[in-house]
N, C-alpha and C positions, 0 to 999 in steps of 0.2 A: 530177660536180661542176657547180657553177654555170657557166653559159655565159660570163659576164663576171666576172673576178676582182673581189672587193670592193675591192681596193686601188686599182683604176682608178676606182671610183664614190665612195669615201669623200671625197677631196678636194672634190668637187662639192658633197657634202651638207654638209661641215663649213665651207664657205664661206657657207652659208646660216644664218639665224637657227635656233637649235636647235628651237623649235616649228614653224617653217615647214618645216624639214627633215623633222620628224616627220610633219607633215600630208601633205607631198608624198609621202613614203614610203608612208604608209598608203593614200592615194588610189591610188598606182600599184599597190600589192599588191591592193587591192580590185578595181580595174578589170581587172588583168592575170591574176587567178587563173582557172584553168580555161580559159585561152587559150594560144596559142603563146608569148606574152610570159612565161609562167611559167618557161620554160626558162632565163631570165636568172638566176633564184635557186634553181632546183631542185637538190636533192641526193638521193642514195640514202638510204633509211632503213636505218640499220644495225640488224641483228637482234640483240638482246641482251635476251630477255624476262626479266621479273621480276614476281613476284606480290606485290602489297601491298594491304591492306584489301579483299581479295577481287577486286581488279582485276588484269588482265593488262597490264602496261606492255610495249609492243613494244621499247623500249630506255629507258635511264635518264637521258635528257637531255629536259627539257621547256622550254617557253617560259613565262616567268613573267608573271603578271598585270600590267597597267599599260600595256603597249604598245598592246594592241588593246582599248580600254575599251568599244567599242560592238559587239564580236564581228563586225566587218565582213570580217576577213581570215583566217578559220579555214582555209580551203582553201590559201591562199597560204602561210601558216605551216606547215601540214602538209607542203607540198612541199619545205620546207627540211630535212626529215629528222628533225623532233622526234618522240619517241615519245609525247608528250603536250603539249597546248597548253592554257593557262589564260587565259581572257579576262575582262574586267571591270577594275576594280570597277564593278558596276552598283548604282544606288540606285533606290528606288521611282519618284521623279520625275526627270525630266531637270533638269540644273543646269549652269550655265556654268563652275563652278569659280572659282578665285582670279584676281584681275586679272593681266593680262600686263604685263611679261615674267614668266615663271614657270618657264622651263627655262634651264639654263646648263651649258656643258661647261667642264671643267677638264682639258684634254688632257695637261698635264704629269703629272697624277696618274691619268690614265685613268678619270676620274670624271665624274659628272653630279650636278647639284643640281636638284630639281624641287620645285615647290609647286603642282602642277596643281589638287589638291583635288577628286578624284572628278568631274571634268567628264565628263558623259556624257549620252546622249539619253534615259535612262529605261528602266525595266523593259520596257515593252511593245516599243519599238524594238529593244531587245536580244534579246529572245526571237524576234522576227521575223527578225533576222539570223541567230541560231543555226539557226533552221528552214530557212534558205536554203542552209546549208552542205551541200555534196554529199559531202565526203570520207568522212563516216561512213555516209551513205546507201549509198555504193558498197561497204560492207563492209570498208573498210580498217581496220587495226587501231589507229590512233592514238586515244588517249583525250582526252576534253574535260572540263576543269575550268571551272566557272562561279563567279566570285568576287563576293561580295555585301557591301555596306556600307550606311551610313545617309546621309540627305540632311543637308547642312550646316545647314538650317534647323530640323531635328528636334532638339528638346532632348535632351541626353544622357540624361535620366531616361526619355525615350520612345524611346530607340534600339531596344529589343527589338522594338517594333512594326514598325519598318522592316526589320530583319533577317528577321522572320517573313514579312512581305509578299514580300520577295525570294526567301526560301526556297521558299515555295509556288510562285512563278512559275517559278523555274529547275528545280526538282526533277525534272519529267518529262523534261528535256532534257539533264541533266548525268550524266556518269560519276562525278564527284565535285563536291561544293560546298565552296568555301573561304569561311570567315567572316573577313573582314578587320577586325581591331580594332587595327591597328598602324600605319596611315598617320599620319605626323606633320602631314599638311596639312589635316585636318579638326579643328576646334577640339575639344578634350576627348576625341577619339576614343580615344586611348591610355589614358584613365582606365578604359576598359572591361576592361583587363588587370588591374586591381586585384582584390583577393581577393573581396569581396562582389559587385561589379559583374559580374565574370566568372562567378562561380557562378550568379548570377541569370540572366545572358544564356544560357550554355550549357544550364542547366536547361530553359529555355523552348524553345531550339532542339531539344534532345534529345526533349522531349515532342512538339513539332510534327512532328519527323521520324518518330517512331513512328506518329502518326496518318496521315501521308502514306504511309508504307510499307504500312500496313494497307490503306488505300484504293486504292493503285495497284498493289499486289502487288510491290514493288520497293524494296529498302532501299538507298538511295544513301549512300555514304560521305561523312562530313563532316570536313574539315580545318580547323584554326584557324591563321591567319597571325599571328606574333608579331614584336615588335620586337627589335633587337640591343641596345637601350639598357636592359637589365634587369640587376639584380644577381643573385647566386647564389640568394638566398633567394626573389626573385620568380620566378625560373625553376622552382624546386622547387615553389612553390605552384601555378603554372600547370600543371605536369606532373601534380600531384595532382588538380587540377580537370578536366583533360582525361580522366583515367582515370575519375574519379567519375561523369562524365556520359556516358561511353561514345563519346566522340569517336574517330574512326578514324585520325587522324593529325595531325601538326603541321607547318607550314611555317616554317622558320627560315632566314632572317629577312627582314623589310621593310628599308627604308632607314634610315640612322642620322642622328641629329641632331648626333653628334660631329663636330668639325672639326679634331681633333688631327693627322690625317694630311694635311691641305691647308692648314694654317695659313700665312697670308702669301700664298697664291696668288690670282690674280684670281677673283672670284666666290665665294671660299671662305666669305665671311660672309653670302652670300644666305640668307634663311630657306628652309627646306624640308628634304627628305630628301636625303642624300648616298648615291649608289650608285656602283658600280664597284669598282675595286681597292682603295680605302681601306676598304670594308665587308667585306673578306675575313676578316680575322682576328676581327672582332667577331661575325660570323656563325659562324665555326668555334668560337668559345668557347661560344656559346649551344648549338650542336649537341652539343658534347661534354657539357655540363651536362645537356641533355635526355636524351641517351642514357644517362647515368649514372642519371638519375632514373626513367627509363621502362622500363629494361631492353632487351634485345636485339631484342625482337619488335615493338615499337611503331613504326609507320611514321613516318619523318622525311624530309621533303623539304628539301634544303639548297639555299639560294639566297643570293647575295651575293658579288660580287667575282670571279666565274668569268670570266677574260679569256683563258685559254688552256687546253688539255687538261689540263695538270698540276694546274691549280687544281680542275677537276672531280674528279680523283683524290683530292686532298687533302680535298675535302668528304666523299667516301665514307669515307676513312680517319678523319675526325673523327667519323663516326657516322651520316651520312646514308645513305638507301637509294637515293634518286634525286636528281637535281639540277635546278635550273631556272636559265636565263640570261636576262638583259635587257640590261644596259649592255654586256656582252661582245658582244652581237650588233651594237650600234651602233659599237663600236670595231673589232671583228675581222670582222664580217660572217658570213653563213651558213656559211662553211667551219668556223667554230668548233663548229657543231652536230655535223657529221660527225667532226671530230677528237676531240671530247670523247667521243662515243659510241663510237668505236673504242678510245679509251684506257680506257674504263670496261669495255668487253667484255674487253679484254686482262687488265685487273686482275681481273675475275671469273674468267677462265680460269686465271690464276695461283693464285687462292685455292682453286680446285677441285682 
């Protein structure tokens, strides 16, 4: 377990501005990874292997995209015991994101609101950071997902070009690639989830993936990350489109724009995506709809509102194959990774 309990660290971080705390944490992880300081947050990796999309996941708990947008802390996150880590979202060109302040805590609801807006250093810097990671070079089993998006300045009708640029750049370095079409913080991005737009985008991505696979002799799985704020009919259309274009899996879900669960609380009406405990049920609803539409064998990564090990179990019971956490790491710390992985291993043992 971690050398210092997170309960001792959290008050210090929560006394800081949320984005300042985030930056402090990421800088600490980046500088401390692969040094003795890493013992502060290191955990065992619970062994609970599962095969999805042709990939062997060491366990069923992953780090969601958004925390490490520039892929600076891959080794540090691996040390927390994650079976897979997803970094990004990366865009072709670096961009500052939305104006500050743009991150807000709602502790009473164990929630966060962010409107960061794909702030990142761009594709070249991202790939350079991925290449510097040593955990996978050392033959350790953790999987790495690379999450791609479009620049804010790119018109929505030209979005496909940005996704293809990113796909080509990250393809040689990824265990899987995630196509992020569901952030609420880039104008019109969620319009890519609509019928014709999604069909066109995924068709182009599928075609480029086949060309890359032929050229590089390696077929990298592609996952698509969708929003929780979809009605039943929209989920069914998305499921059909994923299958039609040979996508390998779906990540359900991104942050929500709903504020029903936090109405009246401080910062509840801030623009942006709401994550944490209030996103739990909305995510599970989409997971159940996807599982019904896609059948039992289509890979689903469940994310949204996992704040304790029991929540991870509930995600699997809703229909997910593996899970990811983000806000839970901020509220509960690295201990949540091991607790969730152990609970899912126990669940799997009972099922067998």
